C-alpha positions in Angstrom: 0.0 0.0 0.0 2.7 2.5 0.9 4.5 1.7 -2.3 1.5 2.8 -4.4 0.6 5.9 -2.5 4.0 7.4 -2.0 6.0 6.5 -5.1 3.3 6.7 -7.7 1.1 9.5 -6.6 3.6 11.8 -4.7 1.9 11.5 -1.3 4.1 12.4 1.7 5.2 9.5 3.8 3.7 10.9 7.0 0.2 11.0 5.3 0.7 7.4 4.2 1.4 6.4 7.7 -1.6 8.3 9.0 -3.8 6.5 6.5 -2.5 3.2 7.6 -3.0 4.0 11.2 -6.6 5.2 10.5 -7.3 1.7 9.1 -5.9 0.0 12.2 -7.9 2.3 14.4 -11.1 1.6 12.6 -10.6 -2.1 12.9 -10.0 -1.6 16.6 -13.2 0.5 17.0 -15.2 -2.3 15.4 -13.7 -4.9 17.7 -12.6 -6.8 14.6 -8.9 -7.4 15.4 -9.5 -11.1 15.4 -10.9 -11.0 11.9 -8.7 -8.5 10.0 -4.9 -8.2 9.8 -3.2 -5.4 7.9 0.0 -5.9 6.0 2.3 -3.2 4.6 3.1 -4.4 1.0 6.4 -2.7 1.0 7.6 -4.4 4.1 6.5 -7.8 2.7 8.5 -7.2 -0.4 11.5 -6.1 1.5 11.4 -9.1 3.9 10.6 -11.7 1.3 12.1 -10.9 -2.1 13.7 -7.4 -2.1 16.5 -8.2 -4.6 14.2 -10.0 -7.0 11.7 -7.2 -6.9 14.3 -4.4 -7.4 15.7 -6.3 -10.4 12.3 -6.7 -12.0 11.3 -3.1 -11.2 14.3 -1.6 -13.0 14.0 -4.0 -15.9 10.4 -3.0 -16.5 11.0 0.7 -15.7 13.7 0.9 -18.4 11.3 -0.5 -21.0 8.5 1.7 -19.8 10.5 5.0 -19.9 11.7 4.1 -23.4 8.2 3.9 -24.7 7.3 0.2 -24.7 4.2 0.5 -22.5 1.7 -0.7 -25.2 3.8 -3.8 -25.7 4.0 -4.5 -21.9 0.3 -4.1 -21.2 -1.3 -5.0 -24.6 -4.8 -5.7 -23.2 -5.1 -2.4 -21.3 -6.7 0.9 -22.5 -3.6 3.1 -21.7 -5.5 6.3 -22.3 -8.1 5.4 -19.7 -5.4 4.3 -17.3 -3.5 7.6 -17.8 -6.7 9.6 -17.0 -7.2 7.5 -13.9 -3.7 8.2 -12.8 -4.1 11.9 -13.5 -7.1 12.0 -11.1 -5.1 10.2 -8.4 -2.0 12.4 -8.4 -1.7 14.3 -5.1 -2.4 18.0 -5.7 -2.8 19.0 -2.1 0.5 20.9 -2.2 -1.1 23.4 -4.7 -4.0 24.3 -2.3 -6.5 24.4 -5.2 -9.9 26.1 -5.0 -13.0 24.6 -6.4 -12.7 26.6 -9.6 -9.2 25.2 -10.1 -10.4 21.6 -9.7 -13.2 22.3 -12.1 -10.8 23.8 -14.6 -8.3 20.9 -14.3 -10.5 17.9 -13.6 -14.1 18.9 -14.4 -16.2 18.2 -17.5 -14.7 19.4 -20.8 -16.9 22.4 -21.0 -15.3 23.7 -17.8 -11.7 22.8 -18.7 -9.2 25.6 -18.8 -6.6 24.7 -21.4 -4.4 27.7 -20.3 -4.6 26.9 -16.6 -1.2 27.7 -15.0 -0.9 24.2 -13.5 -2.0 22.2 -16.5 1.6 21.5 -17.7 2.8 20.7 -14.2 -0.1 18.3 -13.7 0.8 16.5 -17.0 4.4 16.2 -16.0 3.4 14.7 -12.6 0.9 12.4 -14.3 3.4 11.1 -16.9 5.9 10.3 -14.1 3.2 8.7 -12.0 1.8 6.7 -14.9 5.2 5.2 -15.8 5.7 4.3 -12.1 2.3 2.7 -11.9 3.0 0.5 -14.9 6.6 -0.4 -13.8 5.5 -1.3 -10.2 2.4 -3.2 -11.4 4.4 -5.3 -13.8 7.1 -6.1 -11.2 4.5 -6.9 -8.5 2.4 -9.1 -10.8 5.5 -11.2 -11.7 6.5 -11.5 -8.1 3.0 -12.4 -7.1 3.8 -12.0 -3.4 0.3 -13.1 -2.3 0.6 -16.5 -3.8 4.0 -16.9 -2.3 3.1 -15.9 1.2 -0.4 -17.2 1.3 -0.6 -20.0 -1.3 -3.9 -21.4 -0.2 -5.6 -18.0 0.3 -8.8 -16.9 -1.5 -8.7 -13.5 -3.1 -11.6 -11.2 -2.5 -11.8 -7.9 -4.3 -14.1 -5.2 -5.8 -12.1 -5.4 -9.0 -13.3 -7.6 -11.9 -11.3 -10.2 -13.8 -8.4 -12.5 -13.1 -5.1 -11.7 -11.6 -2.2 -14.1 -12.1 -4.7 -16.4 -13.9 -6.8 -16.8 -10.7 -10.4 -15.7 -10.4 -11.3 -13.8 -7.3 -14.5 -13.7 -5.2 -16.1 -10.5 -6.4 -17.2 -8.0 -3.7 -20.3 -6.0 -4.5 -19.7 -3.2 -2.0 -23.1 -1.7 -2.5 -26.2 -2.7 -4.6 -25.6 -0.3 -7.5 -21.8 -0.9 -7.7 -21.8 -3.1 -10.8 -25.0 -1.7 -12.4 -24.7 2.0 -12.6 -21.5 3.2 -11.0 -18.6 4.0 -13.3 -16.0 4.6 -10.6 -14.5 2.5 -7.9 -15.6 3.5 -4.4 -12.2 5.1 -3.6 -12.0 7.0 -6.9 -14.8 9.4 -6.0 -17.3 10.3 -3.4 -20.7 8.8 -2.6 -24.0 10.5 -3.4 -27.4 9.2 -2.4 -30.1 10.2 -4.9 -33.1 8.4 -6.4 -33.2 5.9 -9.2 -35.9 5.9 -12.0 -38.4 4.2 -9.7 -37.9 6.8 -7.0 -35.9 4.5 -4.7 -32.8 5.7 -2.9 -29.6 4.8 -4.8 -25.9 5.2 -3.9 -23.5 6.2 -6.7 -19.9 7.3 -6.9 -19.1 10.5 -8.6 -16.0 12.7 -9.0 -16.4 15.2 -6.2 -15.7 18.1 -8.5 -19.1 17.5 -10.1 -20.9 17.7 -6.7 -19.0 20.2 -4.7 -20.4 23.3 -6.4 -24.0 22.2 -6.0 -25.5 24.1 -3.1 -28.7 22.1 -3.2 -27.0 18.9 -1.9 -26.8 18.0 1.7 -23.2 17.5 3.0 -22.5 14.7 5.6 -19.2 15.7 7.3 -16.7 13.6 9.2 -16.7 14.1 13.0 -16.2 17.8 13.8 -14.4 18.7 10.6 -15.6 20.2 7.3 -14.3 17.1 5.4 -17.2 15.7 3.4 -18.0 12.0 3.8 -20.9 11.9 1.3 -23.6 13.9 -0.4 -27.4 13.4 -0.2 -30.1 15.0 -2.4 -32.5 17.1 -0.3 -35.6 15.1 -1.0 -33.9 11.8 0.1 -32.6 13.6 3.2 -36.0 14.8 4.2 -37.6 11.4 3.8 -34.9 9.3 5.5 -33.1 11.6 7.9 -34.7 10.4 11.1 -33.6 13.4 13.0 -29.8 13.3 12.3 -28.0 16.6 12.4 -25.0 17.4 10.2 -22.4 20.0 11.1 -22.3 21.4 7.6 -25.8 20.6 6.1 -25.7 22.6 2.9 -23.3 24.7 0.8 -19.7 24.4 -0.1 -16.8 24.6 2.4 -16.2 28.1 3.7 -13.0 28.5 1.6 -14.4 27.4 -1.7 -15.9 29.3 -4.6 -16.8 28.7 -8.2 -16.6 32.4 -9.2 
C-alpha cells in the first residue's frame, strides 16, 4: 500500500502512515482485530524478495520509460489508465480552490486549457503513470500473495483474473456493478433516487458535486471534510432526526466564481 501511494502519486510519507493508522484504528473500533490483519506491502516485499523485486522493477522501468508501454500491457486501455492516474496524483500541495479543480478535472466544458498548473499536472501524471506501470508489472510477476499465502482466496471489488486466478467479487453496495462508473475510492458517494424513485448510492468525482449548493453534506466528526452527499428530497424522507455539522453549501474556503 505504501508503495503505491508514496512513489506513484507523490503522497508524503507521514500522510501514508496516517492513513495506515486510521485503518488500524477503525478495525479496533469495530472490535474486529480477530478477523482483520493489515500488512504493509512494501515491508512484505522487503522481507521476502527485495533483490528480486528491485531487479524486475528496474528492468520494467527501463522499458516503460523508453516507450514500450503498449507492448507491456497490450490488453489495457492506456489512455483510460492515464486519465485515472491523473485524477489520483496528489495535488494538495497546490491548495487548489474549487474553480481550479473544475478547470483541471471537471467536464470538458469547464476545462481551462491555459490553466497555470496544466503543464505541471501533465508532468506529474506522466511520471506517476510510468511508475504505476513499472510497479504493477514487477509486483504481478513477483505475485507475493501466492508466495506468502498459497492457499488463500482473493476477494476484491475489481473484476477479472489476476495471475490467472479468479477472485471472489465483492459487491460493495447494490448499485456498484450496475450504474457506477467509478470504484468507491476513486470518487465520493452521493445518495439520490433511481428511475423508480428509490434511494440509490453512486460514486461521482467530487468536483461535479462540490459546487451544487442544493445537496446535503455529511461531514466527518467535527471537521468540514465531506463523507458523502445526499439529495435534499432523500434527506428529508430518511433523515430520522440526524443533524450534520455542515448541512448545505460548499466549504467556507471554496468558490466557483
